[in-house]
N, CA, C, O and the ligand as a Tripos MOL2 file, in Angstrom:
@<TRIPOS>MOLECULE
protein
  289   287    73     0     0
PROTEIN
NO_CHARGES

@<TRIPOS>ATOM
      1 N          -5.6800   -2.7190   12.7920 N.3       1 MET1
      2 CA         -4.5140   -2.7290   11.9190 C.3       1 MET1
      3 C          -3.5720   -1.6030   12.3290 C.2       1 MET1
      4 O          -4.0080   -0.4700   12.5290 O.2       1 MET1
      5 N          -2.3110   -1.9030   12.4520 N.am      2 SER2
      6 CA         -1.3740   -0.8800   12.8770 C.3       2 SER2
      7 C          -0.3170   -0.6510   11.8150 C.2       2 SER2
      8 O           0.0430   -1.5620   11.0700 O.2       2 SER2
      9 N           0.1650    0.5470   11.7580 N.am      3 ILE3
     10 CA          1.2430    0.8640   10.8350 C.3       3 ILE3
     11 C           2.5380    0.4120   11.4780 C.2       3 ILE3
     12 O           2.9150    0.9040   12.5420 O.2       3 ILE3
     13 N           3.2220   -0.5280   10.8330 N.am      4 SER4
     14 CA          4.4360   -1.0560   11.4380 C.3       4 SER4
     15 C           5.6690   -0.2990   10.9970 C.2       4 SER4
     16 O           6.6870   -0.2950   11.6890 O.2       4 SER4
     17 N           5.5770    0.3340    9.8590 N.am      5 GLN5
     18 CA          6.7600    1.0380    9.3780 C.3       5 GLN5
     19 C           6.3360    2.1040    8.3830 C.2       5 GLN5
     20 O           5.5140    1.8510    7.5030 O.2       5 GLN5
     21 N           6.8760    3.2470    8.5190 N.am      6 ILE6
     22 CA          6.6560    4.2850    7.5390 C.3       6 ILE6
     23 C           8.0160    4.7800    7.0890 C.2       6 ILE6
     24 O           8.8720    5.1140    7.9080 O.2       6 ILE6
     25 N           8.2030    4.8220    5.8050 N.am      7 SER7
     26 CA          9.4510    5.4050    5.3370 C.3       7 SER7
     27 C           9.1570    6.3700    4.2110 C.2       7 SER7
     28 O           8.2510    6.1590    3.4050 O.2       7 SER7
     29 N           9.9130    7.3950    4.1710 N.am      8 LEU8
     30 CA          9.7720    8.3910    3.1200 C.3       8 LEU8
     31 C          11.1560    8.6200    2.5430 C.2       8 LEU8
     32 O          12.0560    9.0890    3.2400 O.2       8 LEU8
     33 N          11.3230    8.2980    1.3030 N.am      9 SER9
     34 CA         12.6470    8.4540    0.7090 C.3       9 SER9
     35 C          12.5760    9.4350   -0.4430 C.2       9 SER9
     36 O          11.5490    9.5750   -1.1070 O.2       9 SER9
     37 N          13.6560   10.0900   -0.6560 N.am     10 ARG10
     38 CA         13.7400   11.0380   -1.7510 C.3      10 ARG10
     39 C          14.7970   10.5420   -2.7250 C.2      10 ARG10
     40 O          15.9660   10.3810   -2.3750 O.2      10 ARG10
     41 N          14.3670   10.3100   -3.9270 N.am     11 ALA11
     42 CA         15.2840    9.7870   -4.9370 C.3      11 ALA11
     43 C          15.2110   10.6820   -6.1550 C.2      11 ALA11
     44 O          14.1440   10.8710   -6.7390 O.2      11 ALA11
     45 N          16.3300   11.2210   -6.5270 N.am     12 GLY12
     46 CA         16.3710   12.0990   -7.6940 C.3      12 GLY12
     47 C          15.4850   13.3100   -7.4750 C.2      12 GLY12
     48 O          15.5360   13.9570   -6.4290 O.2      12 GLY12
     49 N          14.6750   13.6030   -8.4750 N.am     13 SER13
     50 CA         13.8440   14.8010   -8.4110 C.3      13 SER13
     51 C          12.4510   14.4890   -7.8810 C.2      13 SER13
     52 O          11.6280   15.3920   -7.7340 O.2      13 SER13
     53 N          12.1840   13.2340   -7.5970 N.am     14 GLY14
     54 CA         10.8540   12.8710   -7.1300 C.3      14 GLY14
     55 C          10.8880   12.2460   -5.7500 C.2      14 GLY14
     56 O          11.9480   11.9210   -5.2150 O.2      14 GLY14
     57 N           9.7260   12.0910   -5.2030 N.am     15 ASP15
     58 CA          9.5980   11.4750   -3.8890 C.3      15 ASP15
     59 C           8.9000   10.1280   -4.0180 C.2      15 ASP15
     60 O           7.9990    9.9430   -4.8360 O.2      15 ASP15
     61 N           9.3290    9.2340   -3.2180 N.am     16 THR16
     62 CA          8.6280    7.9670   -3.1360 C.3      16 THR16
     63 C           8.1860    7.7550   -1.6930 C.2      16 THR16
     64 O           9.0000    7.7560   -0.7700 O.2      16 THR16
     65 N           6.9130    7.5760   -1.5260 N.am     17 GLU17
     66 CA          6.3890    7.2580   -0.2060 C.3      17 GLU17
     67 C           6.0590    5.7820   -0.1680 C.2      17 GLU17
     68 O           5.4980    5.2300   -1.1150 O.2      17 GLU17
     69 N           6.4060    5.1630    0.9120 N.am     18 ARG18
     70 CA          6.1430    3.7320    1.0350 C.3      18 ARG18
     71 C           5.6700    3.4430    2.4530 C.2      18 ARG18
     72 O           6.3460    3.7750    3.4270 O.2      18 ARG18
     73 N           4.5330    2.8370    2.5510 N.am     19 TYR19
     74 CA          3.9750    2.4900    3.8470 C.3      19 TYR19
     75 C           3.7790    0.9900    3.9150 C.2      19 TYR19
     76 O           3.3600    0.3580    2.9460 O.2      19 TYR19
     77 N           4.0830    0.4350    5.0620 N.am     20 GLU20
     78 CA          3.8510   -0.9960    5.2550 C.3      20 GLU20
     79 C           2.8970   -1.1770    6.4290 C.2      20 GLU20
     80 O           3.0700   -0.5800    7.4920 O.2      20 GLU20
     81 N           1.9140   -1.9930    6.2170 N.am     21 TYR21
     82 CA          0.9400   -2.2940    7.2640 C.3      21 TYR21
     83 C           0.9500   -3.8010    7.5010 C.2      21 TYR21
     84 O           1.2730   -4.5790    6.6030 O.2      21 TYR21
     85 N           0.5960   -4.1980    8.7030 N.am     22 GLU22
     86 CA          0.3740   -5.6190    8.9250 C.3      22 GLU22
     87 C          -0.8780   -6.0420    8.1830 C.2      22 GLU22
     88 O          -1.8800   -5.3270    8.1650 O.2      22 GLU22
     89 N          -0.8070   -7.2070    7.5740 N.am     23 CYS23
     90 CA         -1.9960   -7.7000    6.8940 C.3      23 CYS23
     91 C          -2.9340   -8.3320    7.9310 C.2      23 CYS23
     92 O          -2.5250   -8.5890    9.0630 O.2      23 CYS23
     93 N          -4.1860   -8.5790    7.5450 N.am     24 PRO24
     94 CA         -5.1650   -9.0760    8.5230 C.3      24 PRO24
     95 C          -4.7620  -10.3780    9.2130 C.2      24 PRO24
     96 O          -5.0550  -10.5510   10.3960 O.2      24 PRO24
     97 N          -4.1030  -11.2930    8.5140 N.am     25 CYS25
     98 CA         -3.7420  -12.5710    9.1460 C.3      25 CYS25
     99 C          -2.4610  -12.4690    9.9560 C.2      25 CYS25
    100 O          -2.1540  -13.3620   10.7460 O.2      25 CYS25
    101 N          -1.7110  -11.3900    9.7700 N.am     26 GLY26
    102 CA         -0.5160  -11.1770   10.5680 C.3      26 GLY26
    103 C           0.7430  -11.8470   10.0430 C.2      26 GLY26
    104 O           1.8120  -11.6940   10.6330 O.2      26 GLY26
    105 N           0.6360  -12.5830    8.9480 N.am     27 GLU27
    106 CA          1.8030  -13.2960    8.4230 C.3      27 GLU27
    107 C           2.5160  -12.5370    7.3190 C.2      27 GLU27
    108 O           3.6320  -12.8760    6.9270 O.2      27 GLU27
    109 N           1.8580  -11.5160    6.8310 N.am     28 GLY28
    110 CA          2.4550  -10.7870    5.7100 C.3      28 GLY28
    111 C           2.3000   -9.2990    5.8990 C.2      28 GLY28
    112 O           2.1870   -8.7990    7.0190 O.2      28 GLY28
    113 N           2.2960   -8.6130    4.7970 N.am     29 LYS29
    114 CA          2.2470   -7.1570    4.8300 C.3      29 LYS29
    115 C           1.3190   -6.6270    3.7440 C.2      29 LYS29
    116 O           1.0390   -7.2860    2.7420 O.2      29 LYS29
    117 N           0.8660   -5.4320    3.9840 N.am     30 ILE30
    118 CA          0.2090   -4.6510    2.9420 C.3      30 ILE30
    119 C           1.1720   -3.5280    2.5970 C.2      30 ILE30
    120 O           1.6580   -2.8260    3.4840 O.2      30 ILE30
    121 N           1.4410   -3.3610    1.3360 N.am     31 ILE31
    122 CA          2.3840   -2.3430    0.8810 C.3      31 ILE31
    123 C           1.6100   -1.2610    0.1300 C.2      31 ILE31
    124 O           0.8470   -1.5390   -0.7940 O.2      31 ILE31
    125 N           1.8310   -0.0390    0.5520 N.am     32 GLU32
    126 CA          1.2220    1.1030   -0.1280 C.3      32 GLU32
    127 C           2.3570    1.9870   -0.6240 C.2      32 GLU32
    128 O           3.2090    2.4160    0.1540 O.2      32 GLU32
    129 N           2.3610    2.2510   -1.9070 N.am     33 GLU33
    130 CA          3.4500    3.0380   -2.4860 C.3      33 GLU33
    131 C           2.8950    4.1880   -3.3000 C.2      33 GLU33
    132 O           1.9080    4.0480   -4.0220 O.2      33 GLU33
    133 N           3.5460    5.3140   -3.1690 N.am     34 HIS34
    134 CA          3.2030    6.4870   -3.9680 C.3      34 HIS34
    135 C           4.4850    7.0540   -4.5490 C.2      34 HIS34
    136 O           5.3470    7.5520   -3.8240 O.2      34 HIS34
    137 N           4.5960    6.9730   -5.8320 N.am     35 ASP35
    138 CA          5.7530    7.5660   -6.5110 C.3      35 ASP35
    139 C           5.3280    8.9170   -7.0650 C.2      35 ASP35
    140 O           4.4750    9.0030   -7.9480 O.2      35 ASP35
    141 N           5.9220    9.9450   -6.5450 N.am     36 ASN36
    142 CA          5.5830   11.3040   -6.9800 C.3      36 ASN36
    143 C           6.7420   11.8850   -7.7790 C.2      36 ASN36
    144 O           7.4100   12.8260   -7.3510 O.2      36 ASN36
    145 N           6.9540   11.3130   -8.9200 N.am     37 ILE37
    146 CA          8.0470   11.7380   -9.7830 C.3      37 ILE37
    147 C           7.4340   12.5580  -10.9130 C.2      37 ILE37
    148 O           6.4600   12.1290  -11.5310 O.2      37 ILE37
    149 N           7.9960   13.7300  -11.1860 N.am     38 PRO38
    150 CA          7.3980   14.5550  -12.2420 C.3      38 PRO38
    151 C           7.2450   13.7810  -13.5480 C.2      38 PRO38
    152 O           8.2050   13.1940  -14.0470 O.2      38 PRO38
    153 N           6.0550   13.7830  -14.0860 N.am     39 GLY39
    154 CA          5.7880   13.0690  -15.3280 C.3      39 GLY39
    155 C           5.4880   11.5980  -15.1450 C.2      39 GLY39
    156 O           5.1400   10.9000  -16.0980 O.2      39 GLY39
    157 N           5.6230   11.1290  -13.9130 N.am     40 PHE40
    158 CA          5.3700    9.7070  -13.6740 C.3      40 PHE40
    159 C           4.8120    9.5540  -12.2670 C.2      40 PHE40
    160 O           5.5560    9.5420  -11.2860 O.2      40 PHE40
    161 N           3.5220    9.4400  -12.1860 N.am     41 ARG41
    162 CA          2.8960    9.2590  -10.8920 C.3      41 ARG41
    163 C           2.3180    7.8620  -10.8230 C.2      41 ARG41
    164 O           1.5050    7.4670  -11.6580 O.2      41 ARG41
    165 N           2.7360    7.1400   -9.8450 N.am     42 ASP42
    166 CA          2.2430    5.7830   -9.7030 C.3      42 ASP42
    167 C           1.8240    5.5550   -8.2630 C.2      42 ASP42
    168 O           2.6020    5.7560   -7.3300 O.2      42 ASP42
    169 N           0.6110    5.1430   -8.1070 N.am     43 HIS43
    170 CA          0.0990    4.8640   -6.7670 C.3      43 HIS43
    171 C          -0.4070    3.4360   -6.7370 C.2      43 HIS43
    172 O          -1.2120    3.0360   -7.5780 O.2      43 HIS43
    173 N           0.0490    2.6920   -5.7970 N.am     44 SER44
    174 CA         -0.3960    1.3080   -5.7510 C.3      44 SER44
    175 C          -0.4870    0.8190   -4.3150 C.2      44 SER44
    176 O           0.2410    1.2730   -3.4330 O.2      44 SER44
    177 N          -1.3810   -0.1000   -4.1130 N.am     45 VAL45
    178 CA         -1.4880   -0.7740   -2.8230 C.3      45 VAL45
    179 C          -1.7390   -2.2490   -3.1150 C.2      45 VAL45
    180 O          -2.5900   -2.5980   -3.9330 O.2      45 VAL45
    181 N          -0.9930   -3.0980   -2.4380 N.am     46 PHE46
    182 CA         -1.0940   -4.5290   -2.7560 C.3      46 PHE46
    183 C          -0.6770   -5.3590   -1.5470 C.2      46 PHE46
    184 O          -0.0320   -4.8670   -0.6210 O.2      46 PHE46
    185 N          -1.0570   -6.6060   -1.5810 N.am     47 PHE47
    186 CA         -0.6900   -7.5390   -0.5120 C.3      47 PHE47
    187 C           0.6540   -8.1680   -0.8030 C.2      47 PHE47
    188 O           0.9580   -8.5130   -1.9450 O.2      47 PHE47
    189 N           1.4440   -8.3110    0.2180 N.am     48 ARG48
    190 CA          2.5880   -9.2000    0.1420 C.3      48 ARG48
    191 C           2.2650  -10.3840    1.0740 C.2      48 ARG48
    192 O           2.9810  -10.6810    2.0300 O.2      48 ARG48
    193 N           1.1660  -11.0250    0.7410 N.am     49 CYS49
    194 CA          0.6770  -12.1420    1.5540 C.3      49 CYS49
    195 C          -0.2920  -12.9430    0.6880 C.2      49 CYS49
    196 O          -1.3130  -12.4250    0.2370 O.2      49 CYS49
    197 N           0.0410  -14.2090    0.4640 N.am     50 ASP50
    198 CA         -0.8080  -15.0140   -0.4190 C.3      50 ASP50
    199 C          -2.1900  -15.2560    0.1820 C.2      50 ASP50
    200 O          -3.1980  -15.2420   -0.5250 O.2      50 ASP50
    201 N          -2.2230  -15.4780    1.4860 N.am     51 LYS51
    202 CA         -3.5100  -15.7580    2.1390 C.3      51 LYS51
    203 C          -4.4800  -14.5950    2.0000 C.2      51 LYS51
    204 O          -5.6300  -14.7720    1.5980 O.2      51 LYS51
    205 N          -4.0010  -13.4090    2.3350 N.am     52 CYS52
    206 CA         -4.8880  -12.2430    2.3020 C.3      52 CYS52
    207 C          -5.1980  -11.8250    0.8670 C.2      52 CYS52
    208 O          -6.2620  -11.2730    0.5850 O.2      52 CYS52
    209 N          -4.2610  -12.0930   -0.0280 N.am     53 ASN53
    210 CA         -4.5070  -11.7920   -1.4290 C.3      53 ASN53
    211 C          -5.6540  -12.6450   -1.9640 C.2      53 ASN53
    212 O          -6.4030  -12.2160   -2.8420 O.2      53 ASN53
    213 N          -5.7810  -13.8460   -1.4300 N.am     54 GLU54
    214 CA         -6.8810  -14.7150   -1.8190 C.3      54 GLU54
    215 C          -8.2030  -14.2610   -1.2120 C.2      54 GLU54
    216 O          -9.2590  -14.3640   -1.8370 O.2      54 GLU54
    217 N          -8.1270  -13.7640    0.0020 N.am     55 LYS55
    218 CA         -9.3340  -13.5430    0.7860 C.3      55 LYS55
    219 C          -9.9020  -12.1340    0.6650 C.2      55 LYS55
    220 O         -11.1150  -11.9330    0.7400 O.2      55 LYS55
    221 N          -9.0260  -11.1750    0.4790 N.am     56 TYR56
    222 CA         -9.4530   -9.7830    0.4950 C.3      56 TYR56
    223 C          -9.1140   -9.0820   -0.8240 C.2      56 TYR56
    224 O          -8.2600   -9.5130   -1.5980 O.2      56 TYR56
    225 N          -9.8180   -8.0020   -1.0290 N.am     57 LYS57
    226 CA         -9.4240   -7.1160   -2.1130 C.3      57 LYS57
    227 C          -9.5140   -5.6830   -1.5920 C.2      57 LYS57
    228 O         -10.0850   -5.4280   -0.5310 O.2      57 LYS57
    229 N          -8.9460   -4.7610   -2.3510 N.am     58 PHE58
    230 CA         -8.9350   -3.3640   -1.9320 C.3      58 PHE58
    231 C         -10.0860   -2.6150   -2.5810 C.2      58 PHE58
    232 O         -10.3250   -2.7200   -3.7840 O.2      58 PHE58
    233 N         -10.7800   -1.8690   -1.7660 N.am     59 ASP59
    234 CA        -11.8070   -0.9580   -2.2640 C.3      59 ASP59
    235 C         -11.1640    0.4190   -2.3760 C.2      59 ASP59
    236 O         -10.8630    1.0570   -1.3670 O.2      59 ASP59
    237 N         -10.9590    0.8650   -3.5990 N.am     60 LEU60
    238 CA        -10.2800    2.1430   -3.8320 C.3      60 LEU60
    239 C         -11.2670    3.2520   -4.1880 C.2      60 LEU60
    240 O         -10.8820    4.2730   -4.7580 O.2      60 LEU60
    241 N         -12.5410    3.0470   -3.8500 N.am     61 SER61
    242 CA        -13.5530    4.0270   -4.2500 C.3      61 SER61
    243 C         -13.3500    5.3790   -3.5590 C.2      61 SER61
    244 O         -13.8510    6.4000   -4.0300 O.2      61 SER61
    245 N         -12.6180    5.3830   -2.4450 N.am     62 LYS62
    246 CA        -12.3190    6.6500   -1.7680 C.3      62 LYS62
    247 C         -10.9280    7.1650   -2.1380 C.2      62 LYS62
    248 O         -10.4310    8.1170   -1.5370 O.2      62 LYS62
    249 N         -10.3150    6.5370   -3.1180 N.am     63 GLY63
    250 CA         -8.9850    6.9570   -3.5270 C.3      63 GLY63
    251 C          -7.9280    6.0070   -2.9890 C.2      63 GLY63
    252 O          -8.1570    5.2630   -2.0360 O.2      63 GLY63
    253 N          -6.7610    6.0520   -3.6290 N.am     64 VAL64
    254 CA         -5.7280    5.0780   -3.2790 C.3      64 VAL64
    255 C          -5.1570    5.3290   -1.8720 C.2      64 VAL64
    256 O          -4.5570    4.4370   -1.2710 O.2      64 VAL64
    257 N          -5.3480    6.5370   -1.3630 N.am     65 ARG65
    258 CA         -4.8900    6.8010    0.0110 C.3      65 ARG65
    259 C          -5.9670    6.5140    1.0430 C.2      65 ARG65
    260 O          -5.7120    6.5380    2.2470 O.2      65 ARG65
    261 N          -7.1640    6.2430    0.5620 N.am     66 GLY66
    262 CA         -8.2640    5.9710    1.4830 C.3      66 GLY66
    263 C          -8.8060    4.5650    1.3160 C.2      66 GLY66
    264 O          -9.9970    4.3190    1.5050 O.2      66 GLY66
    265 N          -7.9170    3.6430    0.9570 N.am     67 TRP67
    266 CA         -8.3450    2.2820    0.6400 C.3      67 TRP67
    267 C          -8.9090    1.5720    1.8640 C.2      67 TRP67
    268 O          -8.5530    1.8430    3.0110 O.2      67 TRP67
    269 N          -9.7930    0.6660    1.5530 N.am     68 GLU68
    270 CA        -10.3620   -0.1780    2.6070 C.3      68 GLU68
    271 C         -10.3060   -1.6170    2.1380 C.2      68 GLU68
    272 O         -10.3530   -1.8980    0.9410 O.2      68 GLU68
    273 N         -10.2060   -2.5180    3.0910 N.am     69 LEU69
    274 CA        -10.2080   -3.9360    2.7590 C.3      69 LEU69
    275 C         -11.6340   -4.4540    2.7570 C.2      69 LEU69
    276 O         -12.4250   -4.1470    3.6490 O.2      69 LEU69
    277 N         -11.9440   -5.2350    1.7520 N.am     70 VAL70
    278 CA        -13.2430   -5.9020    1.7370 C.3      70 VAL70
    279 C         -12.9960   -7.3830    1.4380 C.2      70 VAL70
    280 O         -12.0830   -7.7380    0.6920 O.2      70 VAL70
    281 N         -13.8160   -8.2210    2.0280 N.am     71 GLU71
    282 CA        -13.6910   -9.6520    1.7410 C.3      71 GLU71
    283 C         -14.2280   -9.9360    0.3610 C.2      71 GLU71
    284 O         -15.2460   -9.3790   -0.0520 O.2      71 GLU71
    285 N         -13.5320  -10.8140   -0.3590 N.am     72 LYS72
    286 CA        -13.9810  -11.1780   -1.6990 C.3      72 LYS72
    287 C         -15.2510  -12.0160   -1.6220 C.2      72 LYS72
    288 O         -15.7870  -12.4220   -2.6530 O.2      72 LYS72
    289 ZN         -2.0460  -12.0430    5.4740 Zn       73 ZN73
@<TRIPOS>BOND
     1     1     2 1
     2     2     3 1
     3     3     4 2
     4     3     5 am
     5     5     6 1
     6     6     7 1
     7     7     8 2
     8     7     9 am
     9     9    10 1
    10    10    11 1
    11    11    12 2
    12    11    13 am
    13    13    14 1
    14    14    15 1
    15    15    16 2
    16    15    17 am
    17    17    18 1
    18    18    19 1
    19    19    20 2
    20    19    21 am
    21    21    22 1
    22    22    23 1
    23    23    24 2
    24    23    25 am
    25    25    26 1
    26    26    27 1
    27    27    28 2
    28    27    29 am
    29    29    30 1
    30    30    31 1
    31    31    32 2
    32    31    33 am
    33    33    34 1
    34    34    35 1
    35    35    36 2
    36    35    37 am
    37    37    38 1
    38    38    39 1
    39    39    40 2
    40    39    41 am
    41    41    42 1
    42    42    43 1
    43    43    44 2
    44    43    45 am
    45    45    46 1
    46    46    47 1
    47    47    48 2
    48    47    49 am
    49    49    50 1
    50    50    51 1
    51    51    52 2
    52    51    53 am
    53    53    54 1
    54    54    55 1
    55    55    56 2
    56    55    57 am
    57    57    58 1
    58    58    59 1
    59    59    60 2
    60    59    61 am
    61    61    62 1
    62    62    63 1
    63    63    64 2
    64    63    65 am
    65    65    66 1
    66    66    67 1
    67    67    68 2
    68    67    69 am
    69    69    70 1
    70    70    71 1
    71    71    72 2
    72    71    73 am
    73    73    74 1
    74    74    75 1
    75    75    76 2
    76    75    77 am
    77    77    78 1
    78    78    79 1
    79    79    80 2
    80    79    81 am
    81    81    82 1
    82    82    83 1
    83    83    84 2
    84    83    85 am
    85    85    86 1
    86    86    87 1
    87    87    88 2
    88    87    89 am
    89    89    90 1
    90    90    91 1
    91    91    92 2
    92    91    93 am
    93    93    94 1
    94    94    95 1
    95    95    96 2
    96    95    97 am
    97    97    98 1
    98    98    99 1
    99    99   100 2
   100    99   101 am
   101   101   102 1
   102   102   103 1
   103   103   104 2
   104   103   105 am
   105   105   106 1
   106   106   107 1
   107   107   108 2
   108   107   109 am
   109   109   110 1
   110   110   111 1
   111   111   112 2
   112   111   113 am
   113   113   114 1
   114   114   115 1
   115   115   116 2
   116   115   117 am
   117   117   118 1
   118   118   119 1
   119   119   120 2
   120   119   121 am
   121   121   122 1
   122   122   123 1
   123   123   124 2
   124   123   125 am
   125   125   126 1
   126   126   127 1
   127   127   128 2
   128   127   129 am
   129   129   130 1
   130   130   131 1
   131   131   132 2
   132   131   133 am
   133   133   134 1
   134   134   135 1
   135   135   136 2
   136   135   137 am
   137   137   138 1
   138   138   139 1
   139   139   140 2
   140   139   141 am
   141   141   142 1
   142   142   143 1
   143   143   144 2
   144   143   145 am
   145   145   146 1
   146   146   147 1
   147   147   148 2
   148   147   149 am
   149   149   150 1
   150   150   151 1
   151   151   152 2
   152   151   153 am
   153   153   154 1
   154   154   155 1
   155   155   156 2
   156   155   157 am
   157   157   158 1
   158   158   159 1
   159   159   160 2
   160   159   161 am
   161   161   162 1
   162   162   163 1
   163   163   164 2
   164   163   165 am
   165   165   166 1
   166   166   167 1
   167   167   168 2
   168   167   169 am
   169   169   170 1
   170   170   171 1
   171   171   172 2
   172   171   173 am
   173   173   174 1
   174   174   175 1
   175   175   176 2
   176   175   177 am
   177   177   178 1
   178   178   179 1
   179   179   180 2
   180   179   181 am
   181   181   182 1
   182   182   183 1
   183   183   184 2
   184   183   185 am
   185   185   186 1
   186   186   187 1
   187   187   188 2
   188   187   189 am
   189   189   190 1
   190   190   191 1
   191   191   192 2
   192   191   193 am
   193   193   194 1
   194   194   195 1
   195   195   196 2
   196   195   197 am
   197   197   198 1
   198   198   199 1
   199   199   200 2
   200   199   201 am
   201   201   202 1
   202   202   203 1
   203   203   204 2
   204   203   205 am
   205   205   206 1
   206   206   207 1
   207   207   208 2
   208   207   209 am
   209   209   210 1
   210   210   211 1
   211   211   212 2
   212   211   213 am
   213   213   214 1
   214   214   215 1
   215   215   216 2
   216   215   217 am
   217   217   218 1
   218   218   219 1
   219   219   220 2
   220   219   221 am
   221   221   222 1
   222   222   223 1
   223   223   224 2
   224   223   225 am
   225   225   226 1
   226   226   227 1
   227   227   228 2
   228   227   229 am
   229   229   230 1
   230   230   231 1
   231   231   232 2
   232   231   233 am
   233   233   234 1
   234   234   235 1
   235   235   236 2
   236   235   237 am
   237   237   238 1
   238   238   239 1
   239   239   240 2
   240   239   241 am
   241   241   242 1
   242   242   243 1
   243   243   244 2
   244   243   245 am
   245   245   246 1
   246   246   247 1
   247   247   248 2
   248   247   249 am
   249   249   250 1
   250   250   251 1
   251   251   252 2
   252   251   253 am
   253   253   254 1
   254   254   255 1
   255   255   256 2
   256   255   257 am
   257   257   258 1
   258   258   259 1
   259   259   260 2
   260   259   261 am
   261   261   262 1
   262   262   263 1
   263   263   264 2
   264   263   265 am
   265   265   266 1
   266   266   267 1
   267   267   268 2
   268   267   269 am
   269   269   270 1
   270   270   271 1
   271   271   272 2
   272   271   273 am
   273   273   274 1
   274   274   275 1
   275   275   276 2
   276   275   277 am
   277   277   278 1
   278   278   279 1
   279   279   280 2
   280   279   281 am
   281   281   282 1
   282   282   283 1
   283   283   284 2
   284   283   285 am
   285   285   286 1
   286   286   287 1
   287   287   288 2
@<TRIPOS>SUBSTRUCTURE
     1 MET1         2 RESIDUE 1 A MET
     2 SER2         6 RESIDUE 1 A SER
     3 ILE3        10 RESIDUE 1 A ILE
     4 SER4        14 RESIDUE 1 A SER
     5 GLN5        18 RESIDUE 1 A GLN
     6 ILE6        22 RESIDUE 1 A ILE
     7 SER7        26 RESIDUE 1 A SER
     8 LEU8        30 RESIDUE 1 A LEU
     9 SER9        34 RESIDUE 1 A SER
    10 ARG10       38 RESIDUE 1 A ARG
    11 ALA11       42 RESIDUE 1 A ALA
    12 GLY12       46 RESIDUE 1 A GLY
    13 SER13       50 RESIDUE 1 A SER
    14 GLY14       54 RESIDUE 1 A GLY
    15 ASP15       58 RESIDUE 1 A ASP
    16 THR16       62 RESIDUE 1 A THR
    17 GLU17       66 RESIDUE 1 A GLU
    18 ARG18       70 RESIDUE 1 A ARG
    19 TYR19       74 RESIDUE 1 A TYR
    20 GLU20       78 RESIDUE 1 A GLU
    21 TYR21       82 RESIDUE 1 A TYR
    22 GLU22       86 RESIDUE 1 A GLU
    23 CYS23       90 RESIDUE 1 A CYS
    24 PRO24       94 RESIDUE 1 A PRO
    25 CYS25       98 RESIDUE 1 A CYS
    26 GLY26      102 RESIDUE 1 A GLY
    27 GLU27      106 RESIDUE 1 A GLU
    28 GLY28      110 RESIDUE 1 A GLY
    29 LYS29      114 RESIDUE 1 A LYS
    30 ILE30      118 RESIDUE 1 A ILE
    31 ILE31      122 RESIDUE 1 A ILE
    32 GLU32      126 RESIDUE 1 A GLU
    33 GLU33      130 RESIDUE 1 A GLU
    34 HIS34      134 RESIDUE 1 A HIS
    35 ASP35      138 RESIDUE 1 A ASP
    36 ASN36      142 RESIDUE 1 A ASN
    37 ILE37      146 RESIDUE 1 A ILE
    38 PRO38      150 RESIDUE 1 A PRO
    39 GLY39      154 RESIDUE 1 A GLY
    40 PHE40      158 RESIDUE 1 A PHE
    41 ARG41      162 RESIDUE 1 A ARG
    42 ASP42      166 RESIDUE 1 A ASP
    43 HIS43      170 RESIDUE 1 A HIS
    44 SER44      174 RESIDUE 1 A SER
    45 VAL45      178 RESIDUE 1 A VAL
    46 PHE46      182 RESIDUE 1 A PHE
    47 PHE47      186 RESIDUE 1 A PHE
    48 ARG48      190 RESIDUE 1 A ARG
    49 CYS49      194 RESIDUE 1 A CYS
    50 ASP50      198 RESIDUE 1 A ASP
    51 LYS51      202 RESIDUE 1 A LYS
    52 CYS52      206 RESIDUE 1 A CYS
    53 ASN53      210 RESIDUE 1 A ASN
    54 GLU54      214 RESIDUE 1 A GLU
    55 LYS55      218 RESIDUE 1 A LYS
    56 TYR56      222 RESIDUE 1 A TYR
    57 LYS57      226 RESIDUE 1 A LYS
    58 PHE58      230 RESIDUE 1 A PHE
    59 ASP59      234 RESIDUE 1 A ASP
    60 LEU60      238 RESIDUE 1 A LEU
    61 SER61      242 RESIDUE 1 A SER
    62 LYS62      246 RESIDUE 1 A LYS
    63 GLY63      250 RESIDUE 1 A GLY
    64 VAL64      254 RESIDUE 1 A VAL
    65 ARG65      258 RESIDUE 1 A ARG
    66 GLY66      262 RESIDUE 1 A GLY
    67 TRP67      266 RESIDUE 1 A TRP
    68 GLU68      270 RESIDUE 1 A GLU
    69 LEU69      274 RESIDUE 1 A LEU
    70 VAL70      278 RESIDUE 1 A VAL
    71 GLU71      282 RESIDUE 1 A GLU
    72 LYS72      286 RESIDUE 1 A LYS
    73 ZN73       289 GROUP 0 **** ****
């Protein structure tokens, strides 16, 4: 799996990190987002791919930055 795009944007007083990875089937993306806004921290990782969303899930036992894909 390769990182196809990394962007780091600064909006207002907080930072938003957004990473895009190729999904396993290659037709979609995996999106990892970290919103580091004071008073509002949101970390999420999700598929933007229906196929992989059906087939895989995220193992977040090592934390949202250390996610691993596991087959359902
Ligand atoms: Zn896919």
